[in-house]
N, C-alpha and C positions, 0 to 999 in steps of 0.2 A: 575543565577546558572551556573557554568562551566559545559559544556556538556549537558545542558538541551535540550531535544528534543522539548519541547513546544516553547522555545525561538528560536531554530534553524529553526523551521517550521514557525515562525512568527504568532503563533496562536492568534486570537482575542478572545473577551469575549465569543462568541458563534460560534461554528464551526461544520459543517458536513464535515467530511474528507473521501474521497474515495481513497483507496490504490490500485495501479495497478502495473503490472510488475512481477518481480521474484527476488528471492535471499534475502528474508528478510521481506516480507509483514506482515506475522503473528507475527513474533518477534517484529516488529515495532509497530503493533497494540496494543499488550498486554503490551509492555514496556511503550509506551506512555500513555496508559490507567492507568497503575499503578502510573506513575509520576503525572498525573492529579488528580487522586482520592486522592492521599496523600496531594494534595493542597486543598482538599475540593470540587473539581469539581464533578458534577453528570455526569457520563460517561456510555454510552452504546457501547459495541462492538458487531459486527455482520458481516455477509457476505451476498452478493447477489449471491454467487456461492457456493463453499464448502470449509470447513476448517477442519483441525484435531481438535478433541475435546480438549479444553484447559485443562491443568493441574490445580489443585487447586491453585498453585502458580500464574498462569496466570490470572485466573478468579475464584474467590471463589463462585460466584453466577451465575449459568447457568440455563436458563429457555428454555425448548424445548416444542413447541406445534404447531400443525397445525391450531389451532383455534385462529384467529386473535383477537377475542374479549377477550379471556383469556390472550393473550399476552399483549394487551393494559391494561387490569386490573392489570396485574403483574407490568408493568411499573408504572402505576398510584399509586399503593399501596407500592411499595418496592424500587423504585429508590432513593428516598430521604433518606431512612434508610441505604441501602446497599452502596450507592455511586457509585459502578461499577457493572453492570450486563452484561451478554452475552446472546444474543437471537438467537435462531435457530428454524427452522420449524420442522426438524426431524433428527433423528440419521440415519446414513448410514453405515451399516456393522460393527457397534460397535465402530469404531474408528473415523469416520468423522461426521460432521454436515452439513446438507443442510440448506442454509440460507433463508432469507426472501426476498420478492419481493422488487424491488426498490420503488414501489408505497407504500408499507407498511412503508418502511424507511421514505419516505417523510411525510406520515401521522403521524407517531410517532413524527417526528421533529416538525410538525406544532401544534400538540395537547398538548405536554408535555414540562415541564421545564427541558429540557436536555441541559447541558452546551456543551458537546462534544459527537457527534455520529460518531464513527469510523467504516468504512465499508471496509472489504476486498472485492474488486469489481472485482477480477481477479484470475485466477488459474494458477499454474505453476508446480504442482506436484514435488515441492522441487528442481527444477533446478534453476541455477543462472541467466538464460537469457530466454526471451520469446518474441514472437510477438503475438498480439491478434488474435483470430479466428474471424469469421464473426460476431458472436453474443457477442463478448467481446470488452472491459470490460463492466460490467453492473453497470453503474453509475447513482444513483438517481438524479433527476432533481434539487433538492434543495442543492446539494453539493456546498460548499463554497471553498473547497481546494482539489485539486487532487494532490497526491504525488505519483510519479512513481519511483519504486525501481528496481535497477539492482545490481547483485553481481559482485564484481571485480574479483572473481575467474573464471568468465566466459571468461575473456579476455585471448586469447591464446588457448582456448579449441576448438577442432574440432567441426564444425557445423554439428552435427548429433543429432538424437533423444535421445541418451543416455545423452548428455551434455546439450541440449537446448530443451525447450518446443516449439513445432511447428517449427522444424528446416526448413521445406520448406518455411514457411511464413517469418521466419527471413531472409532466403536467398533472397526471393523476395524483401523485404523491404530494405535490405542493399546492395544487389548486390554481396554479398560474396557467391561463389559457395558452395554447400553442401560438407562436408568433408574437406573444407579449415578452417583455424583457424580464430576465431572471433577476430576482431580488435577494438581498441578504436574508430575509425571512425564509424565502424558498430554499436557500442553501442550508440554513439551519434545519429545516424540516427534512431534508435528505439525510441528515445525521440522526435525527431523533425519531423519525417515523418507524414503526415496527417493520415495514417493508423496505426500509432504506438501506444505507450502506453498512449497517451492523447486523443485517438480517443473517441469521444462522451462526452468529458468534457463540461459541460455547459459554455456558453460564458461568464457568469458573474463570473465563478470560477477562483481562483488563481492557478497557476501551480508551483509545486516544484519538483525537482529531488533529490532522495536520493540514493547515490552511496555507497553501503554497503560493508563491509569486506575490508576496506582500510588497515587493520592491517596485511594483507598477504604481502609477499615480493613484493616490488615495487607497492603496492596498491595505495598509495597516488599519485605517479607519473602517474599511469594509470588513476586514477580518474581526475587528473588535465588535462591530455591530452583529455579525453572525454569532460570535461568542456570547453576547448578551442574550440573544434569542435562544441559544442552546441552554444557557443557565436557567432561563425561565421554565424549562421543562424539568421540573424537580424529580420526575420519576425515571429519568434516564441516568444510567450509572457511568457515563463518560467521566473520566477522572481528570483529564487535562486537555487543553487546546494549545497547540504549538503553532506559532506564527513563523513561517519560514520562507526561504528564498533559495531553493536548492541549486540553482545554477550560478550563485554568486557567494561572496563571503561576508560575514559568517552565514552558514546555512540556517541557523536559528536566530530569530530576532527577539522573540519573547515566548515564555511559557506561562499560560494562565491556568491555575488549578481551580477546578469547579467544586 
């Protein structure tokens, strides 16, 4: 299928996917879940950090409980019927959801017949660029695919806390001084640096980059420059870079294999 997210990501029959980075993780999670559930797959979406509460268009079936036994029972009894469910531990301030522990994600994966478990494993407060804090990302150990997201609208933005999540950490990882403009080289370093967006990925997991918002002016050119910089780091095991536009059609513009 042209523009298929599942094909672009190279999904196998069963996957636990952890999403890191900024600039489109939540949109990617729910858009991919919808695509997969329409194909008859049994899909769970959740987070190990916090996300905005999904709309009914994003996820029709949301279960929120701090009781892990009740959550397991809900998955056991309803996943097969509903096809796609979203799980969270509690509501925060009426608009956000606090997610489940990585250990619970691993337990659900091992216990139940889930085709795809998609986890937002990182937070960015809606900004297009970020570097992880000490305790981030929160990636479950059974993760089979880590997809790191960055928004092309971050290129050329001044490196400050208004435009970038954890601007001081981004500065340390990329070498770009705070208040200077973010570059394609800097974006690539966030992907390839040991303390970057793939930090904590299980050794057995596959790694993919999703460069979102390539539909902005010069977005494809910026994304390809980032890809070239990633490719030059021969020691990084990233297998593909996806150029995408998650809020338009088709969501996938190009897939570049490294």
